[in-house]
N, C-alpha and C positions, 0 to 999 in steps of 0.2 A: 504493500500500500504506500509506503514512504516514497518509493521510487516513482510510482504513478503520480502522487501528489506533487512531487518535486517537478516532474515534467510538465504537469498542468500549470504550475506557477511560472515556470520558465516560458511556456507558451503564452500565458497571460501577460507576462512582462513585456513581451515583444508584440503580441497580437492586438492587445487592447489599444495600443497607440495607432494602429491602422484603422480600427473600427470598434465601436463599443459592442457591436453584435458578437464579436469574438469574445469579448469580456463577459457578456451575458452567458454565452454557451459554455465557456470553461468554468465560470464560477458556479453556475447551476449544476454542472456535472459534478463538481466537487461536493455538493450537498449530499450526493449519494453515499459519501463516506462519513457523514456527520456523526453517525453512531459510534465511530471509533474515538471521537474526541468529546462525546457527550458528557462524560463524567467530569471533564475539566470545564467545558463551556458552560455548564449549568451553574458553575461557581464564578464565572466571569461576569462582573457587574455591568460591563459595557454591553455584552451580549443580551443580558436580561433586560436592561433598560431599553435597548434597541427593539427587542421583541415586544415590550409593553407599548412603546410608541407606535410601532407598526400595527399591532393588534388593535390599539385604540383607533387608529386611522381607518382600518378596515371596518370596525364597528360603526363609526360615523358614516361610512359609505353606504351602509345598509339603510340609513335614514335620509340620505341625500336626495334632492329633487332630481338631479341628473346622475343616476347611479352609474351609468357607463363612464362618464368622465371622472367620477369620484374613484371608482375602482381602477381605472387606468392610471390616475395620479398615484394611487397607493402602490400599484405595481411598480411604477418608476422608483418610488422610495425604497420599496422592498428589494428590487433587483439591483439597485445601485448601492445599497448599504449592507445588507446581511450576507448574501452569498460571497461577495468579494472579501468581506472581513473574515468570514469563516475560512475561505480558501487560503488567505495569508496566514491565518492563525494555526493552520495545520503544521506549519514548518517551525521546528524548534531548534535546529542546528544553526549556530551563529555563522559559521563559515558559509553554509548554504544560503542563508538569508542575504549575506553580503553579495554573493554571486548573482542572486536573483535581482536584487535592487540595482546592481551595476548593469545587468543586462537591460533592465528597464531604462536606466539613465542614458546609456550609450545609444540604445535604439531611438529614444526620444530625441537625443541630441542630433543624430543623423538626419532625422526628419526635419528638425529645426534648422539645420544647416542648409538643407535643400530648400526650405521655405524662405530663408533669407536670400538665397541665390535667386529664387523665383520672384521675390519682392523687388529685386534690382534688375529683373529681366534676363537672368542668366540660367533659368531653369523653367520648366513648365509650371504655370500657375495652377493648372487643374489636370488631374489624371484620374480617369474613371470616377468622376464626380467628387473626388477628394481634393479639397482646396488647400494648396500650399500657401498661396497668397491671393489677396483680392485683385480684381481687375484694375488695370491702370498702374502706373509706376508707384503711386502713393496710396494704394489700398492697404488693408490690414495684412499683417503676417498672420497666417492661420495655423500652419502645421497640422492640418487635417482636423482642426477644432474651430469652434466659434472663437472670435478674437478675445472675448472676455474670459472664456474658459482657459484659453492659452495664457492669459495674464495670470490667472490663479496658479497654473502649473509652472510658469516661469518663477514665481516667488517660491514655490515649493522646492524646485530643483536648485535654484540659486541659494536657498537657505541651507540645503544639505551640503552643498560645496563650501559655502562660507563657514559653516560650523566646523567642518573637517579641517579647513584651512586655519582657522583661528584656535581651535581647541584640541586638535590632534597633536600629541607630543612626538618629538623626534622625527619630524618629516624631513625627507631629503630635499635639497634645493630644487631638484627636478619636479618632485611632487608638489612643492609649494608653487612653483611656476605654473604647473598644469592646473592646479586648483584655482589659482588666481585668474588665469585665462578663461577657464571653464565658468567661473562665477561671473566675470565681466561679460562674457558672451551671453549668458542667460539673462543678465540684467539688461543688456542691449536689446535682446529679443523682446523683453518686456516693454521697452520704449517703443518698439516697432508694432506692438499690438494695438496701440492707440487706446488702451483700456485705462481711462482716467481713474476709475475706482481702484484698480490695482496699482496705479502710480502711487495713490495715497496709501493703500495697504502695504505695498512693497517698501515705501519709504519708512513707514512706522516700524515695520518688521525688521528692516536692516538696522535701524537705530536701536531697537531692543537687543538684537544680537550683539551690536557693538558695545552697548551699555553693560550687558552681562559679561562680555569679555573683559572690559576695563575693570568691572567690579571683582572678577575672579582673579585676574592676573596682574592688575594694577599697571597695565601697559596700554599705550594708545597709538603707537607708531604704525602698526599694520592696518588698523581700521582707518587711520587718516590717509595712508597710501591708497587703500582700496577706494575710499571716498573720493580722493582727488582723481584717480584714474577713471572711475565711473562718471564723475562730473564732467571731465573733459570729453569723454566719448559721447555722453548724453547731450552735451552742448553742441558738439559737432553734428550729431544726427539731427538735432532740432533745427540748427541754423541752415542745414541743407535739405530740409524736408518740409515743403510747404503744407503738406497734408497734416503733419503733426502740429505745425504752427496754427493751422486753422482749428484743429481739435481743441487746443489749449485756449485760443482766443475766443472761441465760441462758447466756452463754459461760462454761461451767464444765467443767473437765476430768473431773469426777466424775459429772455428772448429765445433760448434754445429749447426746441421741442422736447428732447429727451429729459430735460430738467423740468420744464413747465408742466408737462402732463403728469409727472409724478406729484408735483406740488398741488396740482388741481385735484388729483384723485385721492390722495392720502386722507384729507379731512372727511371725504365721503366714505372711505373704507372704515374709518373709526365709527361712523354712524352705523355701518353694517355690523361692525363688531359688537356694538351695544345691543343688537338684536339677540345675540346669544354669546355673551362674554365668557361663559364657562366652557362651553363645548364648541363654539364656532359654528359656522354655517355649513361646514363639510368640505372635504378635499376638493379643490378646484371649483368650488361653488361661489366663491366671492366674485369672480370675474363675470359670473352669470347674473348677478344681482341687478335689478332694474335701476337702482340708484347710479350705478356706473354706466349703464347703457344710455341713460338720459344725458350724460355729459360726453357721450361718444368717446369713452376711454379706449385707447388703442394699444394696450399692453400685451395683447395676445393671450397667453394662458396663465399669466401670473402678474404679481404686483411690483416687480422689480425691486423688491426688498424682502429677503427671506423672513425677517422677523415680523414685518407687517403682514406678509402673506400667511405665515404660520398663525399669527394672532387671530386673523379673520377666519381662516379655514378651520383651525383646530382649537381656537379659544385659548384662554389662560391655561387650561389643563395641558394642551399640546405644547405651548411655549415652555411651560415649567418642565415637562418631560424632556424636551429637547435640551434645556439648560442643564438638567441632571445628567443627560448623556454626555454633553460636552465636558462637564466637570469630571465625570468618571474617566473620560478619555485622557484629559490633561493630567489627572492624578496618577493614572497608571503609567503614562509615558514618563512622568517625572520620577516615579518610583523605579522604573527600569533604568533610567539615566543614572540615578543615584546608586542603585544597588549593583548595576553591571557596567557602569561607565559607558553606556551606549550612546554614541554621538548621533546615531540615527534617531533615537528617541528624543534627544534634545532638539534636533533639527525639526522633527515633526511637531514638537510643541510650538515652535515659532511658525511653522507652516500653517498649523491650525489657527493660530492667532491671526495670521494674514487672511485666511479664508473667512474667519468670523468678521473681520473688518470689511472685507470685500462684499460680504452678504448683506451689508447695509444698502448696496446699490444693485443687487441682482439676486437671483434665486437658484444658483447652479448646484446647490446641495440637493435639489429635488431630483437630480440625475438627468442623463447618465454621466458618463466620462469623469468629470472632476470628482464628484462624490465617490464614484466607483474606485478611482485611483487612490484617493485619500484613505478610504476605509480599508482597502486592500493593503496598502503600505503600513497602516496602523496595526492591522491584524498580524502582518508579517513581523513587525517589530516586537509585538507582545506575545507571539506564539512561544509556548514553552516556559515563559517567565513565571506564570502562576504556579507551575509545578516546582520550579526552583525555589520560589518563595515559600511554598508549603514545606519543602524539604528542610529549608534553613530554620523554619520555626519548629 
């Protein structure tokens, strides 16, 4: 079984980057082996809280006006959260975890490099409906994702490389140089996504990493060098990129549509929330409310803020359950970082913080891809650690 699970994780690490359909197929296949880890999973608070949240959402779907859209929404949550987490959780060997995560990082980086080349007209922008970059010289960099989702992944991957660069002891000069270039590359890709929400989330996250480094080691030289390098590259990209200049200049609370329609809709959403503050109106039911239709709200299937979306759809109960889940994730990651000196765990703490900041502006935790990747890597890092902890006690 261990050999099969390892192969599925390696396939997931490379395949999910090409399409989330592969991620669905592999992670659902892994559920066939859940009985092998059930004795451990039933003691994992993250797994328990996740099941409670998902179960709660499916119960709400039974009472929804549009049951089809409600159950479809909950399938997205379920498929993007639980199976990927369980798939990663199966792996307990530290060396194997490192190989799987490196496979994921290098595969994603290869796609990102092709996307940057496509962005500057040196590679195909689209292959078989997979978008490497938007049309026109100054379209978004996509890397087979929606540009906002790519922004979240840029912060995740750059956080991993920065944490290893800053906190890993006895690195060779070659490794330091590689990690420096790797970090700067992914931060540059973040610039090219045009995702202003993740400009904010990334900046705050990188500051938190630097502050923690200075707090722990009482040194500031390396963070300042990285900051100077990134600033120079970012400024160069900005000054030579009319599209990015336009994105920044158009960020206006009074005139830009993506901002104004949010500000117009949110007060209406809170009125909808008051209809059912405890349990909400049901998964993906907020967008169908007459109050939003009257103002011609054009947000698609969600409210462009995970917290407002969750509050309206799932009520205070759902928001509290989600908050408990996040606390459990951060506590477990910190525990693994302290007990096993896992830099992957430390990096994921910062990555989750960035995602939580970014979710003020979007709802990518609803799935697929970004949520799928985050929960899979989290499960991978935590796999086997509950056993080790119980043995120590």
